Rosetta silent file (secondary structure, phi, psi, omega in degrees, C-alpha in Angstrom):
SEQUENCE: MSKRNDLLESIANTIADYRAGDIPEPTPDHVDRWISQFDAAVQVPLLREIDHVFERTYFSKDDVTRFFANQIEHEELAGDDPCEFWQAAHLLDIQQHGNSQTDLRELFSEALKEECDLEIDECGSASGDFIYLDDVLFSGGRVGTDLAAWVANAAPKNSTVHIMVIATHRLGEWQCIERLKKDAAAAGKQLELHCWAAARFENRFKYRHTSEVLWPTVVPEDAALQAYIAEEKKFPFEPRQPGEKIEHAIFSSEENRQLLERELLLAGMRIRSFSRNPSPALRPLGFSAFGLGFGSMMVTFRNCPNNSPLALWWGDPDANPGHPFRNWCPLLPRKTYTPGGGFR
SCORE:     score description
SCORE:     0.000 S_00000001
   1 L     0.000  136.742 -178.100  109.930   90.949  127.901 S_00000001
   2 L   -71.771  160.884  177.634  106.629   90.847  129.805 S_00000001
   3 H   -58.410  -39.640  178.785  103.575   88.967  128.534 S_00000001
   4 H   -59.412  -48.171 -179.105  101.835   92.297  127.999 S_00000001
   5 H   -64.381  -37.595  176.298  104.672   93.594  125.828 S_00000001
   6 H   -58.693  -44.272 -178.331  104.752   90.323  123.881 S_00000001
   7 H   -68.742  -40.554  177.514  101.055   90.689  123.109 S_00000001
   8 H   -58.584  -44.741 -179.304  101.361   94.351  122.163 S_00000001
   9 H   -68.600  -40.155 -179.187  104.117   93.491  119.701 S_00000001
  10 H   -63.390  -44.775  179.548  102.281   90.457  118.319 S_00000001
  11 H   -65.194  -43.623  178.289   99.090   92.425  117.599 S_00000001
  12 H   -59.662  -38.820  178.569  101.069   95.273  116.039 S_00000001
  13 H   -67.176  -39.174 -179.578  102.840   92.741  113.785 S_00000001
  14 H   -62.652  -41.714 -176.079   99.551   91.139  112.727 S_00000001
  15 L   -99.684   21.571 -172.144   98.026   94.461  111.671 S_00000001
  16 L   -57.959  -33.258 -176.753  101.317   95.932  110.402 S_00000001
  17 L   -98.562   16.938  179.667  100.044   96.610  106.865 S_00000001
  18 L   -64.432  119.428 -179.340   96.724   98.138  107.948 S_00000001
  19 L    49.172   41.619 -178.354   96.054  101.136  105.655 S_00000001
  20 E   -56.125  132.584 -178.818   99.751  101.144  104.768 S_00000001
  21 L    86.761  -12.846 -178.533  100.832  104.455  103.248 S_00000001
  22 L  -104.042  -38.067  177.243   97.662  106.146  104.485 S_00000001
  23 E  -133.294  163.388  178.088   98.288  106.183  108.239 S_00000001
  24 L   -59.736  147.413  179.069  101.394  105.501  110.354 S_00000001
  25 L   -62.033  133.758  178.716  102.257  101.831  110.768 S_00000001
  26 L   -58.859  138.934  179.613  100.706  100.416  113.973 S_00000001
  27 L  -123.484  164.314  173.838  103.219  100.049  116.784 S_00000001
  28 H   -55.290  -36.488  177.989  103.135   98.333  120.188 S_00000001
  29 H   -63.546  -37.571  177.794  102.761  101.811  121.723 S_00000001
  30 H   -65.182  -45.071  178.556   99.671  102.427  119.589 S_00000001
  31 H   -62.369  -38.586  179.439   98.130   99.124  120.683 S_00000001
  32 H   -65.052  -39.508  178.331   99.005   99.988  124.286 S_00000001
  33 H   -62.060  -38.908 -179.649   97.292  103.362  123.998 S_00000001
  34 H   -68.633  -50.674 -174.651   94.158  101.623  122.772 S_00000001
  35 H   -67.950  -24.237 -178.943   94.038   98.854  125.397 S_00000001
  36 L   -68.331   -8.967  177.193   94.739  101.348  128.205 S_00000001
  37 L   -80.623   -8.079  178.112   91.201  102.696  127.701 S_00000001
  38 L   -99.216  163.489  178.312   89.854   99.482  129.287 S_00000001
  39 L   -57.757  141.524 -175.024   89.884   98.563  132.978 S_00000001
  40 H   -56.362  -36.489 -175.234   93.346   97.491  134.107 S_00000001
  41 H   -66.469  -23.950 -176.438   92.166   94.059  135.259 S_00000001
  42 H  -104.709   -2.666 -171.587   90.995   93.002  131.793 S_00000001
  43 H   -62.801  -49.571 -178.604   93.728   94.537  129.655 S_00000001
  44 H   -68.548  -45.848  176.004   96.084   91.528  129.387 S_00000001
  45 H   -59.948  -36.727  179.083   93.294   88.930  128.972 S_00000001
  46 H   -69.124  -41.506  175.254   91.673   91.147  126.356 S_00000001
  47 H   -59.392  -42.350 -178.489   94.961   91.590  124.516 S_00000001
  48 H   -61.159  -42.171 -178.627   95.462   87.827  124.563 S_00000001
  49 H   -75.556  -37.738  175.100   92.088   87.176  122.956 S_00000001
  50 H   -59.822  -41.066  178.695   92.419   90.001  120.416 S_00000001
  51 H   -61.146  -45.730  179.698   95.774   88.530  119.438 S_00000001
  52 H   -63.625  -46.958 -176.336   94.226   85.083  118.956 S_00000001
  53 H   -65.930  -46.275 -176.315   91.216   86.384  117.018 S_00000001
  54 H   -66.186  -26.979  175.036   93.124   88.703  114.687 S_00000001
  55 H   -63.030  -18.401 -177.228   95.469   85.890  113.694 S_00000001
  56 H  -112.159  -15.655 -173.861   92.322   84.308  112.200 S_00000001
  57 H  -124.353   -5.218  176.526   90.256   87.283  111.075 S_00000001
  58 E   -94.125  124.924 -178.022   92.733   89.912  109.893 S_00000001
  59 E  -107.060  108.636  179.521   93.415   89.636  106.148 S_00000001
  60 L   -76.510  172.281  177.014   96.723   91.156  105.106 S_00000001
  61 H   -60.912  -39.318  178.362   97.583   92.221  101.578 S_00000001
  62 H   -64.029  -38.839  177.706   99.531   88.981  101.150 S_00000001
  63 H   -60.424  -46.064 -177.299   96.488   86.968  102.276 S_00000001
  64 H   -66.646  -41.165  179.645   94.262   88.689   99.718 S_00000001
  65 H   -61.928  -42.579  177.955   96.816   88.284   96.928 S_00000001
  66 H   -63.809  -40.108  178.908   97.110   84.546   97.634 S_00000001
  67 H   -60.919  -46.028  179.716   93.324   84.194   97.636 S_00000001
  68 H   -62.318  -42.618  179.478   93.048   85.858   94.225 S_00000001
  69 H   -61.374  -39.350  178.170   95.813   83.671   92.796 S_00000001
  70 H   -66.881  -37.998 -179.488   93.991   80.579   94.046 S_00000001
  71 H   -67.359  -34.646 -179.565   90.691   81.742   92.550 S_00000001
  72 H   -60.109  -33.771 -177.777   92.271   82.266   89.136 S_00000001
  73 L  -102.319    9.145 -177.463   93.136   78.566   89.032 S_00000001
  74 L   -68.966  115.363 -172.990   89.971   77.351   90.816 S_00000001
  75 H   -64.622  -37.072 -179.969   88.657   74.546   88.607 S_00000001
  76 H   -65.640  -29.862  179.018   85.022   74.872   89.736 S_00000001
  77 H   -87.704  -52.185 -169.239   85.098   78.538   88.782 S_00000001
  78 H  -102.237   -5.559  176.721   87.437   78.712   85.791 S_00000001
  79 L    77.531 -163.732 -175.841   87.261   75.184   84.408 S_00000001
  80 L   -74.229  -23.259 -179.407   90.050   73.170   82.799 S_00000001
  81 L  -124.240   80.301 -173.922   91.569   76.174   81.005 S_00000001
  82 H   -58.841  -37.676 -177.935   91.556   79.010   83.538 S_00000001
  83 H   -65.909  -35.222  176.376   93.429   81.492   81.350 S_00000001
  84 H   -66.049  -41.181  177.587   90.858   81.080   78.594 S_00000001
  85 H   -59.204  -47.907 -175.464   88.072   81.658   81.145 S_00000001
  86 H   -72.438  -28.760  176.280   89.673   84.841   82.460 S_00000001
  87 H   -64.859  -31.544  179.679   90.443   86.181   79.012 S_00000001
  88 H   -86.948  -21.085 -173.244   86.700   86.032   78.282 S_00000001
  89 L   -73.801  154.694  177.383   85.557   87.279   81.712 S_00000001
  90 E  -108.386  116.987  176.611   84.519   90.852   82.528 S_00000001
  91 E   -88.161  101.901 -173.057   85.984   92.274   85.759 S_00000001
  92 L   -63.475  145.737  174.647   83.298   94.732   86.794 S_00000001
  93 L  -132.665   74.810 -168.705   84.171   98.230   87.985 S_00000001
  94 L  -127.753    9.937 -177.132   80.752   99.420   89.163 S_00000001
  95 L   -64.513  128.891 -175.409   81.130  100.266   92.855 S_00000001
  96 L   -83.750  -27.321 -179.109   79.099  103.369   93.634 S_00000001
  97 L  -137.474  141.266  177.804   80.841  104.324   96.884 S_00000001
  98 L    86.408  175.850 -176.068   84.350  103.735   98.151 S_00000001
  99 L  -121.013    8.423 -174.012   87.509  102.501   96.481 S_00000001
 100 H   -61.991  -40.465 -178.481   87.712   98.873   97.559 S_00000001
 101 H   -67.011  -41.133  177.568   86.737   97.483   94.159 S_00000001
 102 H   -60.940  -45.695 -179.711   89.224   99.683   92.330 S_00000001
 103 H   -64.385  -41.848 -177.478   91.998   98.695   94.737 S_00000001
 104 H   -73.488  -30.060  174.075   91.153   95.013   94.572 S_00000001
 105 H   -62.661  -36.575  177.933   90.954   95.053   90.778 S_00000001
 106 H   -64.895  -43.310  177.649   94.544   96.282   90.814 S_00000001
 107 H   -64.415  -43.281  179.651   95.591   93.402   93.073 S_00000001
 108 H   -64.325  -37.127  178.950   93.671   90.928   90.952 S_00000001
 109 H   -60.002  -41.264  178.818   95.247   92.403   87.843 S_00000001
 110 H   -63.846  -42.965  179.236   98.702   91.687   89.250 S_00000001
 111 H   -65.952  -38.967 -179.413   97.740   88.085   90.028 S_00000001
 112 H   -66.740  -37.886  177.009   96.164   87.652   86.581 S_00000001
 113 H   -65.028  -41.263 -179.054   99.297   88.971   84.907 S_00000001
 114 H   -67.830  -42.707 -174.023  101.421   86.598   86.959 S_00000001
 115 H   -83.141  -37.292 -171.840   99.259   83.518   86.373 S_00000001
 116 H  -127.102   -0.379 -176.867   98.047   84.036   82.790 S_00000001
 117 L    56.039   41.497  179.309  100.031   86.952   81.361 S_00000001
 118 L  -114.211  143.758  172.305   96.720   88.778   80.807 S_00000001
 119 L   -93.050  129.020 -173.110   95.945   92.478   81.188 S_00000001
 120 H   -59.025  -36.548 -177.982   92.705   92.940   83.090 S_00000001
 121 H   -77.381   -8.578  177.014   91.426   95.745   80.826 S_00000001
 122 H   -98.059   -2.367  179.056   91.935   93.600   77.745 S_00000001
 123 L   -83.776  159.890  175.480   89.758   90.787   79.077 S_00000001
 124 L   116.960  123.189  175.056   86.085   90.334   78.238 S_00000001
 125 L  -138.860  170.043 -176.522   84.113   88.796   75.403 S_00000001
 126 L   -58.890  -29.444 -177.113   80.439   88.468   74.509 S_00000001
 127 L   -95.459    0.070 -173.375   80.322   84.965   75.997 S_00000001
 128 L   -78.216  153.314  174.639   82.289   85.774   79.147 S_00000001
 129 L   -77.052  168.669  179.931   81.066   85.698   82.737 S_00000001
 130 E  -113.884  137.921 -176.073   81.016   88.801   84.950 S_00000001
 131 E  -119.487  124.973  174.566   83.091   89.118   88.117 S_00000001
 132 E  -108.760  115.424 -178.818   82.274   91.445   91.034 S_00000001
 133 E   -98.683  140.397  167.992   85.238   91.820   93.398 S_00000001
 134 L  -158.045  177.052 -176.359   85.175   93.082   96.966 S_00000001
 135 L   -84.993  -66.391 -179.307   86.927   92.305  100.215 S_00000001
 136 E  -133.758  140.259  176.965   84.311   91.019  102.704 S_00000001
 137 E   -97.743  121.107 -178.208   80.517   90.768  102.449 S_00000001
 138 L  -104.243  -87.049  176.500   78.814   91.843  105.677 S_00000001
 139 L   -83.770  -17.419 -177.679   75.142   92.844  105.317 S_00000001
 140 L    83.996   -0.698 -176.113   75.329   92.528  101.521 S_00000001
 141 H   -64.385  -44.998 -176.853   73.806   95.975  101.077 S_00000001
 142 H   -69.634  -44.474  178.241   76.618   97.553   99.111 S_00000001
 143 H   -59.747  -46.030 -178.998   77.168   94.553   96.841 S_00000001
 144 H   -62.033  -41.960 -179.760   73.425   94.310   96.250 S_00000001
 145 H   -65.662  -44.031  179.182   73.044   98.003   95.446 S_00000001
 146 H   -61.716  -48.526 -175.908   75.946   98.012   93.003 S_00000001
 147 H   -73.817  -30.954  178.112   74.810   94.900   91.180 S_00000001
 148 H   -63.046  -42.195  177.836   71.126   95.861   91.214 S_00000001
 149 H   -65.258  -39.472  178.981   71.925   99.062   89.300 S_00000001
 150 H   -66.383  -43.241  179.206   74.096   97.101   86.873 S_00000001
 151 H   -60.323  -43.779 -176.980   71.399   94.451   86.349 S_00000001
 152 H   -69.547  -33.290 -169.849   68.767   97.083   85.631 S_00000001
 153 H  -111.655  -41.862 -168.699   70.863   99.183   83.260 S_00000001
 154 L  -115.984  -18.055 -175.359   73.931   97.480   81.811 S_00000001
 155 L   -67.878  143.477  174.629   73.628   93.714   82.216 S_00000001
 156 L   -67.460  171.899 -177.561   72.924   91.639   79.096 S_00000001
 157 L   -60.362  -37.423  177.677   69.681   89.710   78.808 S_00000001
 158 E  -129.020  128.520 -178.849   71.412   86.552   80.028 S_00000001
 159 E  -154.467  155.352  172.887   74.491   86.612   82.237 S_00000001
 160 E  -114.214  126.898 -177.408   76.454   84.718   84.864 S_00000001
 161 E  -119.578  131.213  176.297   77.804   86.781   87.737 S_00000001
 162 E  -111.155  117.493  172.260   80.415   85.647   90.244 S_00000001
 163 E   -87.857  120.044 -175.233   80.666   87.611   93.499 S_00000001
 164 E  -119.842  111.663 -179.405   84.232   87.087   94.712 S_00000001
 165 L  -135.163  161.274  179.703   85.129   88.110   98.265 S_00000001
 166 L   -70.185  -39.681  179.967   87.586   86.914  100.878 S_00000001
 167 E  -149.753  152.648  174.276   84.819   86.153  103.382 S_00000001
 168 E  -127.059  162.676  168.466   81.059   86.430  103.680 S_00000001
 169 E  -109.789  133.349 -164.586   78.562   86.446  106.520 S_00000001
 170 H   -61.417  -38.002  179.299   75.795   83.974  105.841 S_00000001
 171 H   -65.575  -47.018 -179.027   72.789   86.231  106.456 S_00000001
 172 H   -63.144  -39.462  178.891   74.140   89.002  104.248 S_00000001
 173 H   -62.965  -46.395 -179.760   75.063   86.591  101.472 S_00000001
 174 H   -62.268  -46.256 -179.650   71.594   85.039  101.446 S_00000001
 175 H   -62.324  -40.130 -179.135   69.860   88.433  101.517 S_00000001
 176 H   -64.609  -46.753 -179.020   72.068   89.751   98.717 S_00000001
 177 H   -63.925  -44.416 -179.929   71.449   86.772   96.432 S_00000001
 178 H   -63.689  -40.211  177.940   67.692   86.807   97.023 S_00000001
 179 H   -61.129  -45.332 -176.430   67.523   90.534   96.328 S_00000001
 180 H   -68.888  -32.253  174.725   69.420   90.210   93.068 S_00000001
 181 H   -61.089  -43.673  179.156   67.212   87.359   91.895 S_00000001
 182 H   -67.292  -40.321  179.402   64.173   89.600   92.347 S_00000001
 183 H   -63.565  -40.469  178.983   65.896   92.554   90.659 S_00000001
 184 H   -65.762  -42.629  178.877   66.787   90.405   87.663 S_00000001
 185 H   -62.506  -41.164  179.423   63.235   89.098   87.377 S_00000001
 186 H   -64.758  -30.158  179.989   61.860   92.638   87.564 S_00000001
 187 L   -87.692   -0.697 -179.369   64.232   93.677   84.751 S_00000001
 188 L    69.160   33.725 -177.281   63.174   90.698   82.638 S_00000001
 189 L  -122.096  151.221  176.455   66.693   89.235   82.685 S_00000001
 190 E   -95.967  119.448 -175.018   68.123   85.809   83.347 S_00000001
 191 E  -128.260  119.964  174.561   70.848   86.006   85.974 S_00000001
 192 E  -100.424  123.328 -172.736   72.905   83.079   87.255 S_00000001
 193 E  -115.316  138.116  174.423   74.615   84.002   90.519 S_00000001
 194 E  -136.320  147.455  176.549   77.563   82.452   92.341 S_00000001
 195 E  -126.610  127.147 -177.897   79.452   83.626   95.416 S_00000001
 196 E  -116.013  131.656 -178.555   83.061   82.603   96.064 S_00000001
 197 L  -152.658  151.065  176.629   84.778   83.113   99.406 S_00000001
 198 L   -70.924  -29.938 -179.734   87.637   81.672  101.403 S_00000001
 199 E  -153.000  149.575  174.755   85.336   81.410  104.443 S_00000001
 200 E  -120.521  127.797 -175.314   81.689   81.891  105.374 S_00000001
 201 E  -110.232  131.938 -175.803   80.892   83.063  108.897 S_00000001
 202 L   -73.986  130.697  174.341   77.619   82.292  110.603 S_00000001
 203 L  -149.466   18.418  178.980   75.527   85.238  111.816 S_00000001
 204 L   -78.749  143.380 -177.885   71.905   84.218  111.191 S_00000001
 205 H   -56.385  -43.164 -178.223   69.494   84.613  114.107 S_00000001
 206 H   -58.664  -29.596 -177.351   68.267   81.045  113.762 S_00000001
 207 H  -112.616   31.419 -174.764   71.825   79.820  114.236 S_00000001
 208 H   -62.086  -28.058 -178.544   72.917   82.378  116.836 S_00000001
 209 H   -69.813  -21.911  175.391   74.131   79.652  119.219 S_00000001
 210 H  -114.083   24.536 -179.724   76.752   78.660  116.628 S_00000001
 211 L   -66.896  155.873 -179.345   77.341   82.211  115.405 S_00000001
 212 L  -121.041   25.978  170.435   80.855   83.370  114.574 S_00000001
 213 L  -119.269  172.041  178.215   80.324   87.043  115.336 S_00000001
 214 L   -71.364  117.111 -177.600   80.178   88.705  118.741 S_00000001
 215 L  -142.382   94.519 -171.488   76.805   87.669  120.174 S_00000001
 216 L   -57.618  147.763  176.245   76.689   87.991  123.985 S_00000001
 217 L   -86.398  -27.970  178.529   75.328   85.186  126.143 S_00000001
 218 L  -141.676  159.540  176.391   74.257   87.586  128.893 S_00000001
 219 L   -96.886  121.040  178.587   73.733   91.309  129.248 S_00000001
 220 L   -56.465  151.225  179.632   76.204   92.896  131.702 S_00000001
 221 L   -77.859   80.728 -179.508   74.690   94.616  134.725 S_00000001
 222 L  -132.009  123.403 -172.258   75.078   98.113  133.385 S_00000001
 223 H   -60.491  -44.051 -178.857   72.193  100.579  133.747 S_00000001
 224 H   -64.628  -39.572  179.430   72.797  102.404  130.464 S_00000001
 225 H   -67.608  -43.024  178.407   73.056   99.135  128.568 S_00000001
 226 H   -60.343  -41.232  178.742   69.910   97.731  130.167 S_00000001
 227 H   -66.643  -39.296  179.311   68.014  100.904  129.211 S_00000001
 228 H   -62.172  -45.425  179.959   69.387  100.747  125.670 S_00000001
 229 H   -64.797  -37.658 -179.097   68.228   97.164  125.210 S_00000001
 230 H   -64.328  -23.961  179.899   64.797   98.005  126.633 S_00000001
 231 H   -72.443  -21.460 -176.953   64.330  100.599  123.874 S_00000001
 232 L   -81.310  105.446 -177.123   64.490   97.902  121.178 S_00000001
 233 L   -98.820  -38.396 -174.272   60.879   96.827  120.622 S_00000001
 234 L   -71.889  -44.196 -179.857   60.861   95.457  117.064 S_00000001
 235 L  -127.909   76.280 -179.229   63.840   93.104  117.419 S_00000001
 236 L   -61.101  147.920 -176.959   64.464   92.518  121.143 S_00000001
 237 L   -65.201  132.598  175.272   67.844   91.100  122.006 S_00000001
 238 L  -119.474  120.014 -175.584   68.042   87.301  122.206 S_00000001
 239 L   -70.869  159.996  173.670   71.207   85.950  123.853 S_00000001
 240 L   -85.098  141.286  173.913   73.448   83.247  122.479 S_00000001
 241 L   -80.639  124.440 -174.362   73.552   79.925  124.293 S_00000001
 242 L   -72.881  156.519  169.239   77.160   79.369  125.398 S_00000001
 243 L    90.209   -2.981 -179.933   79.324   76.408  124.606 S_00000001
 244 L   -74.981  144.651 -179.514   78.055   75.378  121.186 S_00000001
 245 L   -73.837  135.905  178.297   80.689   74.248  118.677 S_00000001
 246 L  -113.063  159.915 -174.113   81.371   76.653  115.806 S_00000001
 247 L   -68.966  -44.896 -177.536   82.827   75.898  112.389 S_00000001
 248 L  -105.785  131.155 -176.432   85.772   78.296  112.517 S_00000001
 249 L   -80.724   64.094 -177.722   87.956   78.426  115.628 S_00000001
 250 L   -68.708  -40.886 -174.116   87.942   82.213  115.821 S_00000001
 251 L  -100.960  150.169 -177.396   87.916   82.360  119.624 S_00000001
 252 L   -75.511  -29.109  178.502   90.385   80.666  121.950 S_00000001
 253 L  -165.619  165.062  176.333   87.671   79.519  124.374 S_00000001
 254 H   -62.961  -41.277 -179.858   84.085   80.227  125.359 S_00000001
 255 H   -60.310  -44.847 -178.125   85.298   82.062  128.457 S_00000001
 256 H   -74.487  -30.116  173.453   87.574   84.340  126.460 S_00000001
 257 H   -61.681  -45.185 -179.432   84.928   84.888  123.800 S_00000001
 258 H   -64.073  -35.739  175.069   82.560   86.115  126.515 S_00000001
 259 H   -60.049  -47.538 -179.899   85.280   88.434  127.830 S_00000001
 260 H   -61.567  -45.808  179.879   85.698   89.921  124.353 S_00000001
 261 H   -61.681  -45.059 -177.236   81.939   90.292  123.875 S_00000001
 262 H   -65.768  -48.944 -174.114   81.440   91.921  127.270 S_00000001
 263 H   -70.314  -39.907  178.281   84.318   94.390  127.117 S_00000001
 264 H   -71.903  -30.592  174.789   83.755   95.515  123.527 S_00000001
 265 H   -65.085  -49.057 -179.279   80.021   95.835  124.216 S_00000001
 266 H   -65.265  -38.938  177.088   80.575   98.040  127.263 S_00000001
 267 H   -64.222  -38.669  177.948   83.205  100.099  125.421 S_00000001
 268 H   -63.856  -38.104  176.309   80.747  100.551  122.549 S_00000001
 269 H   -65.621  -39.608  177.070   78.106  101.833  124.942 S_00000001
 270 H   -61.587  -42.774  179.803   80.638  104.273  126.366 S_00000001
 271 H   -64.041  -41.858  178.900   81.454  105.480  122.851 S_00000001
 272 H   -60.506  -32.672 -177.958   77.765  105.973  122.008 S_00000001
 273 L   -68.964  -15.909  179.482   77.453  108.173  125.113 S_00000001
 274 L   -72.952  -19.701 -179.406   79.965  110.622  123.630 S_00000001
 275 L  -103.804  140.336 -179.683   77.396  111.712  121.012 S_00000001
 276 L   -68.298  -42.711 -178.902   74.247  113.606  121.947 S_00000001
 277 L  -132.653   74.239 -178.794   72.115  111.964  119.285 S_00000001
 278 L   -65.937  146.671  177.252   73.895  108.887  117.953 S_00000001
 279 L   -58.186  141.138  176.602   72.447  107.255  114.863 S_00000001
 280 L   -57.386  -28.597 -179.589   70.181  104.285  115.664 S_00000001
 281 L   -77.074  -15.387 -179.629   72.413  102.212  113.377 S_00000001
 282 L   -81.356   80.965 -175.826   75.487  103.102  115.462 S_00000001
 283 L   -96.438  153.645 -170.054   75.208  100.097  117.748 S_00000001
 284 L   -58.212  -31.034 -179.860   77.915   99.169  120.276 S_00000001
 285 L  -101.084   18.611  175.088   79.049   96.031  118.430 S_00000001
 286 L   120.674  154.644 -178.810   78.952   97.641  114.996 S_00000001
 287 L   -52.892  131.834  178.809   76.611   99.240  112.480 S_00000001
 288 L  -167.852  162.405  178.588   73.394   97.244  112.147 S_00000001
 289 L   -86.414  -10.229 -176.675   69.652   97.726  111.844 S_00000001
 290 L  -159.032  172.501  176.739   68.921   95.784  115.032 S_00000001
 291 L    70.452 -158.474  179.889   70.316   94.084  118.122 S_00000001
 292 L   -87.429   -3.180  178.922   73.513   95.076  119.879 S_00000001
 293 L   129.574  165.922 -174.022   75.328   95.404  116.562 S_00000001
 294 L   -63.090  -44.669  172.756   76.695   93.309  113.734 S_00000001
 295 L    81.671   16.580 -179.228   79.630   92.033  115.774 S_00000001
 296 L   -75.269  144.763  174.485   82.024   91.060  112.983 S_00000001
 297 L  -109.557   13.258  179.154   85.721   90.696  113.768 S_00000001
 298 L   -78.667  129.070  178.544   86.732   90.603  110.087 S_00000001
 299 E  -138.851  140.560  174.124   89.274   93.275  109.121 S_00000001
 300 E  -115.088  167.738  179.669   91.350   93.663  105.964 S_00000001
 301 L   -60.220  -20.579 -176.817   94.544   95.578  105.276 S_00000001
 302 L   -80.117  -39.788 -173.067   92.444   98.166  103.426 S_00000001
 303 L  -170.605  163.071  172.044   90.017   99.151  106.179 S_00000001
 304 L  -102.967  123.241 -177.278   88.068   98.180  109.265 S_00000001
 305 L   -68.121  150.679  176.168   84.352   97.810  108.482 S_00000001
 306 L   -74.328   -3.575  173.955   81.825   99.783  110.478 S_00000001
 307 L   -80.237   -2.748  174.969   80.093   96.427  111.060 S_00000001
 308 L   -89.249  160.705  179.971   82.867   95.724  113.587 S_00000001
 309 L   -52.074  139.424 -178.243   82.624   96.827  117.247 S_00000001
 310 H   -55.155  -34.955 -175.827   82.869  100.590  117.666 S_00000001
 311 H   -61.898  -20.465 -179.966   85.774  100.191  120.079 S_00000001
 312 H   -80.864  -35.110 -167.620   87.984   98.958  117.234 S_00000001
 313 H  -127.775  -16.632 -173.423   87.497  101.819  114.751 S_00000001
 314 L   -79.608  144.882  171.945   85.529  104.768  116.163 S_00000001
 315 L   107.116  165.219  178.857   87.221  107.974  117.270 S_00000001
 316 L  -164.109  100.405 -177.599   90.149  110.247  116.538 S_00000001
 317 L   -63.753  -12.521  178.267   92.202  111.734  119.411 S_00000001
 318 L   -97.868    8.919  178.843   93.507  114.374  116.983 S_00000001
 319 L   -66.513  166.254 -179.215   90.029  115.686  116.115 S_00000001
 320 L   -58.351  145.719  178.211   89.148  119.309  116.790 S_00000001
 321 L   -53.254  135.189 -179.866   88.715  120.252  120.470 S_00000001
 322 L    92.237  -15.220  179.609   85.187  119.525  121.625 S_00000001
 323 L   -75.871  137.325 -179.862   84.538  116.901  118.954 S_00000001
 324 H   -55.154  -29.847 -177.186   83.237  113.585  120.382 S_00000001
 325 H   -58.841  -26.804 -177.010   85.902  111.674  118.412 S_00000001
 326 H   -66.348  -14.231 -175.368   88.608  113.021  120.752 S_00000001
 327 H   -82.028   -4.643 -178.290   87.212  110.841  123.541 S_00000001
 328 L  -147.100  136.356  176.070   88.415  107.544  122.064 S_00000001
 329 L  -102.510  113.386 -177.053   91.594  106.303  120.401 S_00000001
 330 L   -77.202  150.953  172.758   90.761  103.527  117.895 S_00000001
 331 L   -73.058  -38.854 -175.785   92.946  100.490  117.341 S_00000001
 332 L  -128.068   81.037 -177.863   92.102  100.501  113.611 S_00000001
 333 L   -52.735  128.473 -173.232   91.227  104.050  112.488 S_00000001
 334 L   -93.827  136.361  172.146   88.572  103.691  109.839 S_00000001
 335 L   -91.227  120.801 -177.467   88.571  105.468  106.487 S_00000001
 336 L  -105.330  155.813  175.862   84.993  106.416  105.658 S_00000001
 337 L  -117.172   -2.830  169.758   83.389  107.350  102.353 S_00000001
 338 L  -140.507  158.791  177.455   80.154  108.764  103.816 S_00000001
 339 L   -55.543  120.823  179.321   79.493  110.601  107.079 S_00000001
 340 L    83.251   -7.867  179.670   79.564  107.900  109.720 S_00000001
 341 L    90.618  154.617 -179.911   80.375  105.195  107.178 S_00000001
 342 L  -110.661  169.930  178.496   78.152  103.147  104.925 S_00000001
 343 L   -86.103  155.426  173.099   76.839   99.601  105.041 S_00000001
 344 L  -124.329    0.000    0.000   78.280   96.747  103.064 S_00000001
């Protein structure tokens, strides 16, 4: 079997449970259809780096289930008697958009039943903490909006809230916590906040040189891209300095990271060109309010976030004739809950 075929099969195996039951299981042929949209010279190197990255950033259903089981017994969270803690805790179901919290509550319920023989809907007491479940925190907007409404309307005068996600991005986590502190103060409530995650990924501007999202070191010599960057006046693009050590070994090397950043950036610009008036937030490396895009490579079995590069999730070759979506076949077709997708 050729190296290309090995990589196609490996990537398909890694993402095998992506949106299982909702879309056909990814196959090597599907991965091949996606990579064939890139220049022939970069296809195998790009496959190699995608394979390496997804082994570290794709969270399968089994990964999420193991994380929840570990959190149930986490001594810093649940103390010496975890089952007593969880029997008193309230598992919030307050998400305003999407189904991730509902789905994850079901997974957590299974883990809680296995570990403590507790039914999730029978948990909760006046003295119990509150738990907000989600998969990954990106910008923190969705978590903040959900909890802000709860704090203003339903939260008790004094409460402890634990945000529990598989991974966070440091800027979004900080912004979310600071927002909720202000919301609690405005509501005249005392709110103690904690955030639990298996990993935290750096994406703050101040630490861009050690960032763990796609943050290009140089801008490719592409006229459309150069013009696009020139339009950004409020937050002009600042490149990452190459070669700095990062906490999580997401990328196989600096050289291959730059390949991934360059090719997904250029593909994202191509995708933006398919729409006459693309949303300003529809940036080539993922939905964001500024820069070239959020650039996250985090994906879960449930969905691919719109904060990831457009080339991973945008498009639908089966869309109606004439629709821009027909121009691109995504690797990870995204399920949206608002037109164009919402922020998290």
